[in-house]
C-alpha positions in Angstrom: -21.8 13.5 0.7 -21.0 9.7 -0.6 -18.7 7.5 1.7 -17.9 4.6 -0.6 -16.3 1.8 1.8 -14.7 -1.3 0.3 -12.1 -4.1 0.8 -14.0 -6.0 3.3 -14.6 -10.0 3.1 -14.0 -13.2 4.4 -10.7 -14.3 6.1 -9.6 -16.5 8.5 -8.0 -15.8 12.3 -4.7 -14.1 12.0 -5.2 -12.8 8.4 -5.3 -9.3 7.0 -6.9 -7.1 5.0 -6.6 -3.4 3.8 -10.0 -1.4 3.6 -10.8 1.5 1.5 -13.1 4.8 1.8 -13.6 7.1 -0.9 -15.5 10.4 -0.1 -17.1 12.5 -2.6 -18.8 15.8 -1.8 -16.7 17.0 0.9 -13.1 19.0 1.1 -11.8 15.8 2.3 -8.4 17.3 3.0 -9.6 19.5 5.6 -11.4 17.0 7.2 -10.6 14.6 10.4 -11.7 10.8 9.2 -12.4 8.2 11.2 -13.4 4.5 10.9 -16.0 2.9 12.9 -17.4 -0.6 13.0 -20.9 -2.3 14.0 -20.6 -5.9 15.3 -24.1 -8.0 14.7 -26.4 -6.9 17.8 -24.2 -4.3 18.9 -23.7 -0.3 18.6 -21.6 1.5 16.1 -18.0 1.9 17.5 -15.4 3.9 16.6 -11.9 2.3 15.3 -9.4 4.4 14.5 -9.3 8.2 13.0 -6.8 10.2 11.3 -6.6 14.1 11.6 -5.8 16.4 8.7 -2.1 16.4 9.7 -2.0 12.6 9.8 -2.0 12.2 13.7 -3.7 8.6 14.2 -5.4 7.2 17.2 -6.6 3.8 17.7 -9.5 2.2 20.1 -7.4 -0.4 22.5 -9.2 -3.1 20.9 -7.3 -2.8 17.5 -4.1 -1.0 18.7 -0.8 -2.7 17.6 -2.9 -4.4 15.0 -4.2 -1.8 12.8 -2.8 1.3 10.4 -4.9 4.3 9.2 -4.3 6.5 6.3 -5.2 8.8 4.0 -4.6 10.0 0.4 -5.7 13.4 -0.1 -5.4 13.2 -3.7 -7.7 10.3 -3.9 -9.7 11.2 -1.5 -9.5 8.2 0.2 -8.9 6.9 3.9 -7.3 3.2 4.5 -7.5 0.8 7.7 -4.9 -2.0 7.4 -6.0 -4.8 10.0 -3.4 -7.6 11.0 -3.8 -10.6 12.9 -7.8 -10.0 12.5 -9.8 -12.0 15.6 -13.3 -13.1 15.2 -14.2 -10.6 17.5 -13.4 -7.9 14.6 -16.3 -9.3 12.4 -18.5 -6.4 11.8 -19.5 -4.1 9.1 -16.7 -1.1 9.0 -17.5 2.6 8.0 -15.7 5.5 7.3 -16.7 9.2 8.2 -15.6 12.1 9.8 -14.2 12.3 13.2 -17.4 13.2 15.0 -19.6 11.5 12.3 -21.4 14.4 10.9 -21.9 12.9 7.4 -24.7 10.9 6.2 -23.3 7.0 6.6 -22.5 4.8 3.5 -23.5 1.6 3.2 -20.3 0.2 4.7 -17.8 -2.8 3.8 -18.6 -6.3 5.7 -15.6 -8.4 7.4 -16.3 -11.5 8.6 -13.3 -13.2 10.4 -13.7 -17.1 11.0 -11.9 -18.7 13.6 
């Protein structure tokens, strides 16, 4: 199993980023998927999820600012983040909804104030 996240970078507060994560080695279309993040010195936390039927859920900290989507044909999950805040600075990862796969390397998002 490989979970390859990309799209991170340095952005000013108020900016936007679109993260992507390509999954290989799993039956992607049969998996509820999720985004997680880990800020410096903090534990990894759940950010957003999308079910196989397209139902989405968001952490309160990103609700109204994030949109999660998926493309089963590309085995890819996306996270559109708007109105970014410095507290969104973290390494972002994708995984199955209950994080049952090995973690990939993630993609670093740094939001400057």
